[in-house]
VEXTI-803003 format. One record per residue (C-alpha): residue in one letter; z, x, y. Coordinates in nm, 4 decimals. Each point is the difference from the previous one (the first is absolute). Layout:
// VEXTI-803003
<r><residu>A</residu><pz>Z</pz><px>X</px><py>Y</py></r>
...
***
This chain:
// VEXTI-803003
<r><residu>M</residu><pz>-2.6646</pz><px>0.8143</px><py>-1.3359</py></r>
<r><residu>I</residu><pz>-0.0355</pz><px>-0.3792</px><py>-0.0136</py></r>
<r><residu>N</residu><pz>0.1243</pz><px>-0.0076</px><py>-0.3585</py></r>
<r><residu>F</residu><pz>0.2950</pz><px>0.2159</px><py>0.1031</py></r>
<r><residu>F</residu><pz>0.1040</pz><px>-0.2470</px><py>0.2712</py></r>
<r><residu>K</residu><pz>-0.0516</pz><px>-0.2941</px><py>-0.2357</py></r>
<r><residu>K</residu><pz>0.2217</pz><px>0.1651</px><py>-0.2560</py></r>
<r><residu>K</residu><pz>0.2714</pz><px>0.0775</px><py>0.2550</py></r>
<r><residu>T</residu><pz>-0.0171</pz><px>-0.3539</px><py>0.1398</py></r>
<r><residu>S</residu><pz>0.0308</pz><px>-0.1604</px><py>-0.3432</py></r>
<r><residu>E</residu><pz>0.2908</pz><px>0.2302</px><py>-0.0852</py></r>
<r><residu>Y</residu><pz>0.1757</pz><px>-0.0915</px><py>0.3245</py></r>
<r><residu>I</residu><pz>-0.0538</pz><px>-0.3732</px><py>-0.0557</py></r>
<r><residu>R</residu><pz>0.1334</pz><px>0.0299</px><py>-0.3532</py></r>
<r><residu>K</residu><pz>0.3035</pz><px>0.1896</px><py>0.1273</py></r>
<r><residu>V</residu><pz>0.0678</pz><px>-0.2619</px><py>0.2688</py></r>
<r><residu>K</residu><pz>-0.0196</pz><px>-0.2791</px><py>-0.2585</py></r>
<r><residu>I</residu><pz>0.2569</pz><px>0.1814</px><py>-0.2137</py></r>
<r><residu>Y</residu><pz>0.2276</pz><px>0.0526</px><py>0.3001</py></r>
<r><residu>N</residu><pz>-0.0362</pz><px>-0.3665</px><py>0.0918</py></r>
<r><residu>K</residu><pz>0.1083</pz><px>-0.1099</px><py>-0.3462</py></r>
<r><residu>I</residu><pz>0.3072</pz><px>0.2213</px><py>0.0233</py></r>
<r><residu>T</residu><pz>0.1061</pz><px>-0.0814</px><py>0.3566</py></r>
<r><residu>N</residu><pz>-0.1699</pz><px>-0.3347</px><py>0.0762</py></r>
<r><residu>I</residu><pz>-0.1394</pz><px>0.1438</px><py>0.3234</py></r>
<r><residu>S</residu><pz>-0.2587</pz><px>-0.2727</px><py>0.0604</py></r>
<r><residu>K</residu><pz>0.2536</pz><px>-0.2836</px><py>0.0137</py></r>
<r><residu>I</residu><pz>0.2344</pz><px>0.1866</px><py>0.2333</py></r>
<r><residu>T</residu><pz>-0.2929</pz><px>0.1120</px><py>0.2157</py></r>
<r><residu>R</residu><pz>-0.1069</pz><px>-0.3618</px><py>0.0570</py></r>
<r><residu>R</residu><pz>0.3521</pz><px>-0.0893</px><py>0.1062</py></r>
<r><residu>Y</residu><pz>0.0300</pz><px>0.2988</px><py>0.2344</py></r>
<r><residu>F</residu><pz>-0.3415</pz><px>-0.0723</px><py>0.1516</py></r>
<r><residu>A</residu><pz>0.0805</pz><px>-0.3643</px><py>0.0730</py></r>
<r><residu>V</residu><pz>0.3541</pz><px>0.0526</px><py>0.1289</py></r>
<r><residu>N</residu><pz>-0.0711</pz><px>0.3021</px><py>0.2177</py></r>
<r><residu>G</residu><pz>-0.3359</pz><px>-0.1298</px><py>0.1159</py></r>
<r><residu>F</residu><pz>0.1797</pz><px>-0.3128</px><py>0.1182</py></r>
<r><residu>D</residu><pz>0.2621</pz><px>0.2124</px><py>0.1768</py></r>
<r><residu>G</residu><pz>-0.2701</pz><px>0.1983</px><py>0.1756</py></r>
<r><residu>V</residu><pz>-0.1896</pz><px>-0.2966</px><py>0.1405</py></r>
<r><residu>I</residu><pz>0.3160</pz><px>-0.1877</px><py>0.1024</py></r>
<r><residu>T</residu><pz>0.1270</pz><px>0.3116</px><py>0.1758</py></r>
<r><residu>I</residu><pz>-0.3219</pz><px>0.0484</px><py>0.1955</py></r>
<r><residu>I</residu><pz>0.0006</pz><px>-0.3685</px><py>0.0949</py></r>
<r><residu>G</residu><pz>0.3412</pz><px>0.0644</px><py>0.1539</py></r>
<r><residu>V</residu><pz>-0.1384</pz><px>0.2992</px><py>0.1892</py></r>
<r><residu>L</residu><pz>-0.2944</pz><px>-0.2009</px><py>0.1334</py></r>
<r><residu>V</residu><pz>0.2159</pz><px>-0.2959</px><py>0.1014</py></r>
<r><residu>G</residu><pz>0.2466</pz><px>0.2312</px><py>0.1722</py></r>
<r><residu>N</residu><pz>-0.2740</pz><px>0.1690</px><py>0.2005</py></r>
<r><residu>Y</residu><pz>-0.1551</pz><px>-0.3361</px><py>0.0819</py></r>
<r><residu>I</residu><pz>0.3314</pz><px>-0.1401</px><py>0.1255</py></r>
<r><residu>I</residu><pz>0.0740</pz><px>0.2932</px><py>0.2301</py></r>
<r><residu>G</residu><pz>-0.3563</pz><px>-0.0166</px><py>0.1286</py></r>
<r><residu>T</residu><pz>-0.1374</pz><px>0.3293</px><py>-0.1249</py></r>
<r><residu>I</residu><pz>-0.3564</pz><px>0.0076</px><py>0.1298</py></r>
<r><residu>N</residu><pz>-0.0770</pz><px>0.3646</px><py>-0.0725</py></r>
<r><residu>Y</residu><pz>-0.1513</pz><px>0.0040</px><py>-0.3489</py></r>
<r><residu>K</residu><pz>0.1027</pz><px>0.3648</px><py>-0.0427</py></r>
<r><residu>N</residu><pz>0.3671</pz><px>-0.0968</px><py>0.0196</py></r>
<r><residu>V</residu><pz>-0.0490</pz><px>-0.2588</px><py>-0.2733</py></r>
<r><residu>V</residu><pz>-0.1774</pz><px>0.2559</px><py>-0.2170</py></r>
<r><residu>I</residu><pz>0.2721</pz><px>0.2602</px><py>0.0545</py></r>
<r><residu>S</residu><pz>0.2849</pz><px>-0.2392</px><py>-0.0804</py></r>
<r><residu>G</residu><pz>-0.1890</pz><px>-0.1336</px><py>-0.2987</py></r>
<r><residu>F</residu><pz>-0.0792</pz><px>0.3417</px><py>-0.1418</py></r>
<r><residu>A</residu><pz>0.3597</pz><px>0.1132</px><py>0.0502</py></r>
<r><residu>V</residu><pz>0.1091</pz><px>-0.2916</px><py>-0.2185</py></r>
<r><residu>I</residu><pz>-0.2738</pz><px>0.0729</px><py>-0.2549</py></r>
<r><residu>I</residu><pz>0.1113</pz><px>0.3628</px><py>-0.0333</py></r>
<r><residu>S</residu><pz>0.3590</pz><px>-0.1138</px><py>-0.0520</py></r>
<r><residu>L</residu><pz>-0.1056</pz><px>-0.2558</px><py>-0.2617</py></r>
<r><residu>G</residu><pz>-0.2052</pz><px>0.2566</px><py>-0.1899</py></r>
<r><residu>I</residu><pz>0.2634</pz><px>0.2725</px><py>-0.0055</py></r>
<r><residu>S</residu><pz>0.2771</pz><px>-0.2446</px><py>-0.0821</py></r>
<r><residu>G</residu><pz>-0.2028</pz><px>-0.1586</px><py>-0.2784</py></r>
<r><residu>I</residu><pz>-0.0961</pz><px>0.3257</px><py>-0.1689</py></r>
<r><residu>W</residu><pz>0.3369</pz><px>0.1703</px><py>0.0308</py></r>
<r><residu>S</residu><pz>0.2108</pz><px>-0.2989</px><py>-0.1040</py></r>
<r><residu>A</residu><pz>-0.2195</pz><px>-0.0940</px><py>-0.2946</py></r>
<r><residu>Y</residu><pz>-0.0362</pz><px>0.3538</px><py>-0.1336</py></r>
<r><residu>N</residu><pz>0.3710</pz><px>0.0765</px><py>0.0192</py></r>
<r><residu>S</residu><pz>0.1087</pz><px>-0.3311</px><py>-0.1506</py></r>
<r><residu>E</residu><pz>-0.2683</pz><px>-0.0030</px><py>-0.2709</py></r>
<r><residu>S</residu><pz>0.0574</pz><px>0.3646</px><py>-0.0857</py></r>
<r><residu>A</residu><pz>0.3754</pz><px>-0.0532</px><py>-0.0276</py></r>
<r><residu>E</residu><pz>-0.0338</pz><px>-0.3110</px><py>-0.2167</py></r>
<r><residu>R</residu><pz>-0.2607</pz><px>0.1532</px><py>-0.2290</py></r>
<r><residu>T</residu><pz>0.1938</pz><px>0.3254</px><py>-0.0352</py></r>
<r><residu>K</residu><pz>0.3000</pz><px>-0.2049</px><py>-0.1055</py></r>
<r><residu>E</residu><pz>-0.2144</pz><px>-0.1864</px><py>-0.2548</py></r>
<r><residu>I</residu><pz>-0.1171</pz><px>0.3297</px><py>-0.1488</py></r>
<r><residu>H</residu><pz>0.3541</pz><px>0.1359</px><py>-0.0175</py></r>
<r><residu>D</residu><pz>0.1223</pz><px>-0.3177</px><py>-0.1685</py></r>
<r><residu>L</residu><pz>-0.2878</pz><px>0.0185</px><py>-0.2466</py></r>
<r><residu>E</residu><pz>0.0779</pz><px>0.3643</px><py>-0.0716</py></r>
<r><residu>K</residu><pz>0.3597</pz><px>-0.0883</px><py>-0.0770</py></r>
<r><residu>S</residu><pz>-0.0997</pz><px>-0.2806</px><py>-0.2338</py></r>
<r><residu>T</residu><pz>-0.2683</pz><px>0.2023</px><py>-0.1830</py></r>
<r><residu>L</residu><pz>0.1753</pz><px>0.3397</px><py>0.0198</py></r>
<r><residu>H</residu><pz>-0.3308</pz><px>0.1576</px><py>0.1085</py></r>
<r><residu>N</residu><pz>-0.1006</pz><px>0.1870</px><py>0.3149</py></r>
<r><residu>L</residu><pz>-0.2861</pz><px>-0.1973</px><py>0.1556</py></r>
<r><residu>N</residu><pz>-0.0855</pz><px>0.2580</px><py>0.2655</py></r>
<r><residu>G</residu><pz>-0.3754</pz><px>0.0615</px><py>-0.0004</py></r>
<r><residu>T</residu><pz>-0.0752</pz><px>-0.2906</px><py>-0.2323</py></r>
<r><residu>V</residu><pz>-0.2468</pz><px>-0.2790</px><py>0.0742</py></r>
<r><residu>I</residu><pz>0.2951</pz><px>-0.2266</px><py>0.0824</py></r>
<r><residu>S</residu><pz>0.1288</pz><px>0.2418</px><py>0.2625</py></r>
<r><residu>R</residu><pz>-0.3482</pz><px>0.0514</px><py>0.1479</py></r>
<r><residu>A</residu><pz>-0.0587</pz><px>-0.3762</px><py>0.0090</py></r>
<r><residu>Q</residu><pz>0.3235</pz><px>-0.0596</px><py>0.1899</py></r>
<r><residu>N</residu><pz>-0.0829</pz><px>0.2715</px><py>0.2540</py></r>
<r><residu>Y</residu><pz>-0.3504</pz><px>-0.1415</px><py>0.0407</py></r>
<r><residu>A</residu><pz>0.1394</pz><px>-0.3487</px><py>0.0545</py></r>
<r><residu>S</residu><pz>0.2392</pz><px>0.1235</px><py>0.2705</py></r>
<r><residu>V</residu><pz>-0.2854</pz><px>0.1622</px><py>0.1942</py></r>
<r><residu>I</residu><pz>-0.2398</pz><px>-0.2950</px><py>-0.0333</py></r>
<r><residu>L</residu><pz>0.2601</pz><px>-0.2593</px><py>0.0942</py></r>
<r><residu>A</residu><pz>0.1136</pz><px>0.2057</px><py>0.2976</py></r>
<r><residu>G</residu><pz>-0.3600</pz><px>0.0178</px><py>0.1174</py></r>
<r><residu>V</residu><pz>-0.0537</pz><px>-0.3742</px><py>-0.0356</py></r>
<r><residu>N</residu><pz>0.3322</pz><px>-0.0710</px><py>0.1682</py></r>
<r><residu>G</residu><pz>-0.1027</pz><px>0.2080</px><py>0.3005</py></r>
<r><residu>I</residu><pz>-0.3715</pz><px>-0.0765</px><py>0.0227</py></r>
<r><residu>S</residu><pz>0.0164</pz><px>-0.3803</px><py>-0.0353</py></r>
<r><residu>P</residu><pz>0.2056</pz><px>-0.0683</px><py>0.3174</py></r>
<r><residu>V</residu><pz>-0.1985</pz><px>0.2623</px><py>0.1906</py></r>
<r><residu>A</residu><pz>-0.3285</pz><px>-0.1695</px><py>-0.0909</py></r>
<r><residu>T</residu><pz>0.1121</pz><px>-0.3548</px><py>0.0784</py></r>
<r><residu>A</residu><pz>0.1628</pz><px>0.1077</px><py>0.3265</py></r>
<r><residu>F</residu><pz>-0.3007</pz><px>0.2040</px><py>0.1113</py></r>
<r><residu>I</residu><pz>-0.2665</pz><px>-0.2700</px><py>-0.0382</py></r>
<r><residu>P</residu><pz>0.1370</pz><px>-0.2335</px><py>0.2744</py></r>
<r><residu>L</residu><pz>-0.0012</pz><px>0.2970</px><py>0.2383</py></r>
<r><residu>I</residu><pz>-0.3719</pz><px>0.0649</px><py>-0.0471</py></r>
<r><residu>P</residu><pz>-0.1073</pz><px>-0.2276</px><py>0.2929</py></r>
<r><residu>F</residu><pz>0.2171</pz><px>0.2068</px><py>0.2347</py></r>
<r><residu>L</residu><pz>-0.1915</pz><px>0.3127</px><py>-0.0993</py></r>
<r><residu>F</residu><pz>-0.2909</pz><px>-0.1655</px><py>0.1825</py></r>
<r><residu>G</residu><pz>0.2193</pz><px>-0.0981</px><py>0.2939</py></r>
<r><residu>K</residu><pz>-0.2197</pz><px>0.2026</px><py>0.2333</py></r>
<r><residu>Y</residu><pz>-0.2775</pz><px>-0.2516</px><py>-0.0602</py></r>
<r><residu>L</residu><pz>0.1976</pz><px>-0.3213</px><py>-0.0631</py></r>
<r><residu>S</residu><pz>0.2469</pz><px>-0.1932</px><py>0.2115</py></r>
<r><residu>V</residu><pz>0.3590</pz><px>0.0447</px><py>-0.1090</py></r>
<r><residu>N</residu><pz>0.0354</pz><px>-0.3726</px><py>-0.0721</py></r>
<r><residu>I</residu><pz>-0.2909</pz><px>0.0131</px><py>-0.2424</py></r>
<r><residu>C</residu><pz>0.1675</pz><px>0.2997</px><py>-0.1674</py></r>
<r><residu>Y</residu><pz>0.3240</pz><px>-0.1957</px><py>-0.0394</py></r>
<r><residu>Y</residu><pz>-0.1696</pz><px>-0.3107</px><py>-0.1372</py></r>
<r><residu>A</residu><pz>-0.2181</pz><px>0.2016</px><py>-0.2361</py></r>
<r><residu>G</residu><pz>0.3042</pz><px>0.1984</px><py>-0.1145</py></r>
<r><residu>F</residu><pz>0.1954</pz><px>-0.3154</px><py>-0.0768</py></r>
<r><residu>G</residu><pz>-0.3020</pz><px>-0.1458</px><py>-0.1766</py></r>
<r><residu>L</residu><pz>-0.0360</pz><px>0.3076</px><py>-0.2230</py></r>
<r><residu>A</residu><pz>0.3729</pz><px>-0.0043</px><py>-0.0733</py></r>
<r><residu>F</residu><pz>-0.0158</pz><px>-0.3601</px><py>-0.1168</py></r>
<r><residu>L</residu><pz>-0.3061</pz><px>0.0742</px><py>-0.2113</py></r>
<r><residu>I</residu><pz>0.1953</pz><px>0.2762</px><py>-0.1724</py></r>
<r><residu>L</residu><pz>0.2957</pz><px>-0.2307</px><py>-0.0561</py></r>
<r><residu>F</residu><pz>-0.2268</pz><px>-0.2626</px><py>-0.1511</py></r>
<r><residu>G</residu><pz>-0.1612</pz><px>0.2659</px><py>-0.2186</py></r>
<r><residu>I</residu><pz>0.3381</pz><px>0.1155</px><py>-0.1272</py></r>
<r><residu>G</residu><pz>0.0824</pz><px>-0.3621</px><py>-0.0768</py></r>
<r><residu>L</residu><pz>-0.3223</pz><px>-0.0357</px><py>-0.1993</py></r>
<r><residu>F</residu><pz>0.0803</pz><px>0.3213</px><py>-0.1854</py></r>
<r><residu>L</residu><pz>0.3479</pz><px>-0.1225</px><py>-0.0939</py></r>
<r><residu>G</residu><pz>-0.1346</pz><px>-0.3429</px><py>-0.0909</py></r>
<r><residu>R</residu><pz>-0.2510</pz><px>0.1552</px><py>-0.2358</py></r>
<r><residu>I</residu><pz>0.2675</pz><px>0.2128</px><py>-0.1668</py></r>
<r><residu>S</residu><pz>0.2386</pz><px>-0.2936</px><py>-0.0419</py></r>
<r><residu>R</residu><pz>-0.2881</pz><px>-0.2340</px><py>-0.0915</py></r>
<r><residu>R</residu><pz>0.1066</pz><px>-0.2479</px><py>0.2655</py></r>
<r><residu>N</residu><pz>-0.2074</pz><px>-0.1853</px><py>0.2574</py></r>
<r><residu>L</residu><pz>-0.1700</pz><px>0.2736</px><py>0.2020</py></r>
<r><residu>V</residu><pz>-0.0283</pz><px>-0.1974</px><py>0.3238</py></r>
<r><residu>V</residu><pz>0.3642</pz><px>-0.1102</px><py>-0.0088</py></r>
<r><residu>S</residu><pz>0.1084</pz><px>0.3571</px><py>-0.0648</py></r>
<r><residu>G</residu><pz>-0.2101</pz><px>0.1202</px><py>0.2918</py></r>
<r><residu>I</residu><pz>0.1387</pz><px>-0.2652</px><py>0.2321</py></r>
<r><residu>K</residu><pz>0.3557</pz><px>0.1053</px><py>-0.0872</py></r>
<r><residu>M</residu><pz>-0.0797</pz><px>0.3474</px><py>0.1292</py></r>
<r><residu>L</residu><pz>-0.1511</pz><px>-0.1461</px><py>0.3180</py></r>
<r><residu>V</residu><pz>0.3172</pz><px>-0.1988</px><py>0.0596</py></r>
<r><residu>A</residu><pz>0.1996</pz><px>0.3227</px><py>-0.0182</py></r>
<r><residu>G</residu><pz>-0.2227</pz><px>0.1547</px><py>0.2658</py></r>
<r><residu>A</residu><pz>0.0224</pz><px>-0.3061</px><py>0.2235</py></r>
<r><residu>F</residu><pz>0.3791</pz><px>-0.0017</px><py>-0.0413</py></r>
<r><residu>C</residu><pz>0.0121</pz><px>0.3654</px><py>0.1051</py></r>
<r><residu>I</residu><pz>-0.2028</pz><px>-0.0723</px><py>0.3139</py></r>
<r><residu>A</residu><pz>0.2059</pz><px>-0.3080</px><py>0.0854</py></r>
<r><residu>L</residu><pz>0.3292</pz><px>0.1878</px><py>-0.0230</py></r>
<r><residu>S</residu><pz>-0.1406</pz><px>0.2924</px><py>0.1979</py></r>
<r><residu>L</residu><pz>-0.1202</pz><px>-0.2321</px><py>0.2766</py></r>
<r><residu>L</residu><pz>0.3593</pz><px>-0.1130</px><py>0.0474</py></r>
<r><residu>L</residu><pz>0.0564</pz><px>0.3402</px><py>0.1590</py></r>
<r><residu>N</residu><pz>-0.1806</pz><px>-0.1438</px><py>0.3019</py></r>
<r><residu>F</residu><pz>0.3141</pz><px>-0.1959</px><py>0.0805</py></r>
<r><residu>I</residu><pz>0.2234</pz><px>0.3069</px><py>0.0274</py></r>
<r><residu>D</residu><pz>0.1253</pz><px>0.0288</px><py>0.3569</py></r>
***
């Protein structure tokens, strides 16, 4: 049984490596993860700031509004990425069929493109969901913590995620990691600053 699973695992890994060479999934996945992860955390920062400004003291309301946004981010990410990737990759296959005068349906190229569409759609949906969910974790313990502590902890986690994304991008681009992380923190601070201006609406 163990040998069977080892064999299946090695076959799957080999297949994924082949698909990656054909479609360049890994590079696109990194880009999707960074971009959509950033969108997720910036969006939840906006949700937290909005609730803080209007004085939401019931942690359940923060959780509900946050999870409503998370669901929207996840569905939007998966649907948009799958449809756009599937359309683009189908077009690539059709163009290749015209140039080679061969039907590629059922070939490794066709399977690789379908695989890429599914994986990228998953990454596109999961990354913002994950980064938006983490800052809400303190509010899940709102029954035991003061709401102010939940807000501060949520903002702290959000900025940690932003800094982490900056480090990730800095490592990929081989630039200064700290500088790259700080750039992401500035984006978060800018988001909060602009949102706080809503306090002055009469």
